[in-house]
C-alpha positions as a Markdown table, in Angstrom:
| # | Residue | x | y | z |
|---|---|---|---|---|
| 1 | Unk | 0.0 | 0.0 | 0.0 |
| 2 | Unk | 1.3 | 3.5 | -0.9 |
| 3 | Unk | 2.1 | 6.0 | 1.8 |
| 4 | Unk | -0.4 | 8.7 | 2.5 |
| 5 | Unk | 0.2 | 12.1 | 1.0 |
| 6 | Unk | -1.4 | 15.5 | 1.4 |
| 7 | Unk | -1.0 | 18.7 | -0.6 |
| 8 | Unk | -0.5 | 21.8 | 1.5 |
| 9 | Unk | -1.1 | 25.2 | -0.2 |
| 10 | Unk | 0.0 | 28.2 | 1.8 |
| 11 | Unk | -2.9 | 30.6 | 2.0 |
| 12 | Unk | -1.2 | 33.8 | 3.2 |
| 13 | Unk | 2.0 | 35.5 | 4.2 |
| 14 | Unk | 5.4 | 35.5 | 2.6 |
| 15 | Unk | 4.9 | 31.9 | 1.2 |
| 16 | Unk | 1.4 | 32.5 | -0.1 |
| 17 | Unk | 0.7 | 30.2 | -3.1 |
| 18 | Unk | 3.5 | 27.8 | -2.4 |
| 19 | Unk | 2.6 | 24.2 | -2.5 |
| 20 | Unk | 4.1 | 21.4 | -0.5 |
| 21 | Unk | 3.5 | 17.7 | -0.6 |
| 22 | Unk | 3.5 | 16.0 | 2.8 |
| 23 | Unk | 4.3 | 12.3 | 2.7 |
| 24 | Unk | 3.9 | 9.8 | 5.5 |
| 25 | Unk | 7.2 | 8.4 | 6.9 |
| 26 | Unk | 7.9 | 4.7 | 6.5 |
| 27 | Unk | 6.4 | 2.6 | 9.3 |
| 28 | Unk | 9.8 | 2.1 | 11.0 |
| 29 | Unk | 10.7 | 5.8 | 10.7 |
| 30 | Unk | 7.3 | 6.8 | 12.1 |
| 31 | Unk | 7.6 | 4.2 | 14.9 |
| 32 | Unk | 11.1 | 5.4 | 15.8 |
| 33 | Unk | 10.0 | 9.0 | 15.8 |
| 34 | Unk | 7.0 | 8.3 | 18.0 |
| 35 | Unk | 9.0 | 6.2 | 20.5 |
| 36 | Unk | 11.7 | 8.9 | 20.8 |
| 37 | Unk | 9.0 | 11.6 | 21.3 |
| 38 | Unk | 7.2 | 9.5 | 23.9 |
| 39 | Unk | 10.4 | 8.7 | 25.8 |
| 40 | Unk | 11.4 | 12.4 | 25.7 |
| 41 | Unk | 8.0 | 13.3 | 27.1 |
| 42 | Unk | 8.3 | 10.7 | 29.9 |
| 43 | Unk | 11.8 | 11.9 | 30.8 |
| 44 | Unk | 10.4 | 15.4 | 30.9 |
| 45 | Unk | 7.7 | 14.4 | 33.4 |
| 46 | Unk | 4.7 | 14.4 | 31.2 |
| 47 | Unk | 2.0 | 11.9 | 32.4 |
| 48 | Unk | 0.9 | 9.8 | 29.5 |
| 49 | Unk | -0.6 | 7.0 | 31.6 |
| 50 | Unk | -4.2 | 8.3 | 31.4 |
| 51 | Unk | -4.5 | 9.3 | 27.8 |
| 52 | Unk | -8.0 | 8.8 | 26.4 |
| 53 | Unk | -8.3 | 8.3 | 22.7 |
| 54 | Unk | -11.5 | 6.4 | 22.9 |
| 55 | Unk | -13.7 | 9.1 | 21.5 |
| 56 | Unk | -12.0 | 11.6 | 19.2 |
| 57 | Unk | -15.1 | 13.8 | 19.0 |
| 58 | Unk | -15.1 | 14.7 | 22.7 |
| 59 | Unk | -12.6 | 16.2 | 25.1 |
| 60 | Unk | -10.5 | 13.1 | 24.7 |
| 61 | Unk | -9.0 | 12.1 | 21.4 |
| 62 | Unk | -7.3 | 14.8 | 19.4 |
| 63 | Unk | -7.7 | 17.4 | 22.1 |
| 64 | Unk | -6.1 | 15.1 | 24.5 |
| 65 | Unk | -3.3 | 14.4 | 22.1 |
| 66 | Unk | -2.8 | 18.1 | 21.5 |
| 67 | Unk | -2.6 | 18.7 | 25.2 |
| 68 | Unk | 0.0 | 16.1 | 25.6 |
| 69 | Unk | 2.1 | 17.2 | 22.7 |
| 70 | Unk | 2.1 | 20.8 | 23.9 |
| 71 | Unk | 3.0 | 19.8 | 27.4 |
| 72 | Unk | 5.6 | 17.4 | 26.0 |
| 73 | Unk | 7.4 | 19.9 | 23.9 |
| 74 | Unk | 7.7 | 22.2 | 26.8 |
| 75 | Unk | 9.2 | 19.5 | 29.0 |
| 76 | Unk | 11.7 | 18.1 | 26.6 |
| 77 | Unk | 15.3 | 19.0 | 26.4 |
| 78 | Unk | 15.6 | 21.7 | 23.8 |
| 79 | Unk | 17.8 | 19.8 | 21.4 |
| 80 | Unk | 15.6 | 16.7 | 21.4 |
| 81 | Unk | 12.5 | 18.8 | 20.8 |
| 82 | Unk | 14.2 | 20.6 | 17.9 |
| 83 | Unk | 15.4 | 17.4 | 16.3 |
| 84 | Unk | 11.9 | 15.9 | 16.5 |
| 85 | Unk | 10.3 | 19.0 | 15.1 |
| 86 | Unk | 12.8 | 19.2 | 12.3 |
| 87 | Unk | 12.4 | 15.6 | 11.3 |
| 88 | Unk | 8.8 | 16.4 | 10.5 |
| 89 | Unk | 10.0 | 18.8 | 7.9 |
| 90 | Unk | 11.7 | 15.8 | 6.1 |
| 91 | Unk | 8.1 | 14.6 | 5.3 |
| 92 | Unk | 7.6 | 17.6 | 3.0 |
| 93 | Unk | 8.7 | 18.4 | -0.6 |
| 94 | Unk | 8.0 | 21.7 | -2.4 |
| 95 | Unk | 6.2 | 21.8 | -5.7 |
| 96 | Unk | 7.9 | 24.6 | -7.7 |
| 97 | Unk | 6.2 | 26.3 | -10.6 |
| 98 | Unk | 7.5 | 23.5 | -12.9 |
| 99 | Unk | 5.3 | 21.1 | -11.1 |
| 100 | Unk | 7.8 | 18.4 | -10.1 |
| 101 | Unk | 8.2 | 18.0 | -6.3 |
| 102 | Unk | 11.7 | 18.3 | -5.0 |
| 103 | Unk | 13.4 | 18.5 | -1.6 |
| 104 | Unk | 12.9 | 21.8 | 0.3 |
| 105 | Unk | 15.9 | 24.2 | 0.5 |
| 106 | Unk | 15.1 | 25.5 | 3.9 |
| 107 | Unk | 17.2 | 28.6 | 3.6 |
| 108 | Unk | 15.6 | 29.7 | 0.3 |
| 109 | Unk | 12.3 | 28.0 | -0.3 |
| 110 | Unk | 10.5 | 29.0 | 2.9 |
| 111 | Unk | 10.4 | 32.6 | 4.1 |
| 112 | Unk | 7.9 | 32.4 | 7.0 |
| 113 | Unk | 8.2 | 30.7 | 10.3 |
| 114 | Unk | 4.4 | 30.1 | 10.1 |
| 115 | Unk | 5.0 | 28.0 | 7.1 |
| 116 | Unk | 7.5 | 25.8 | 8.9 |
| 117 | Unk | 4.9 | 25.2 | 11.7 |
| 118 | Unk | 2.2 | 24.5 | 9.1 |
| 119 | Unk | 4.3 | 21.8 | 7.5 |
| 120 | Unk | 5.2 | 20.3 | 10.9 |
| 121 | Unk | 1.5 | 20.3 | 11.9 |
| 122 | Unk | 0.4 | 18.6 | 8.7 |
| 123 | Unk | 3.3 | 16.1 | 8.9 |
| 124 | Unk | 2.2 | 15.1 | 12.4 |
| 125 | Unk | -1.5 | 15.0 | 11.4 |
| 126 | Unk | -0.8 | 12.6 | 8.4 |
| 127 | Unk | 0.7 | 10.2 | 10.9 |
| 128 | Unk | -2.1 | 10.4 | 13.5 |
| 129 | Unk | -5.2 | 10.9 | 11.3 |
| 130 | Unk | -6.3 | 7.3 | 12.0 |
| 131 | Unk | -7.3 | 8.7 | 15.4 |
| 132 | Unk | -9.8 | 11.1 | 13.8 |
| 133 | Unk | -11.4 | 8.8 | 11.3 |
| 134 | Unk | -12.1 | 5.9 | 13.7 |
| 135 | Unk | -10.0 | 3.5 | 11.7 |
| 136 | Unk | -7.0 | 1.5 | 12.7 |
| 137 | Unk | -3.7 | 1.0 | 11.1 |
| 138 | Unk | -4.1 | -2.7 | 10.9 |
């Protein structure tokens, strides 16, 4: 089965109109990323023992995950958090005006910090969207 992809078109700001293709990590890369993130959160004192993903349409689910991620980033060592966030950027490629996706040149292709965070958010979401649609990754 092919990896999931999503097009992200930047709606405003310095990068308005730029298109990025977000592609799901391989299963082993995603598992390694998630394990490192979870371990870093645990070392930072984040309580993940009572997470409730049973109903993504209530106060549990995605809201719970967002709460844990925000708390987790704040409690991680700076370099670990930076590395994990930057790895999410590796899921994206830019689609220049020629139409053929290519690797992003961070120093020249992206002009707005907001764009970096939008890419990171969409990269994370493509890996956890199974929580929102009620399906499993079986």
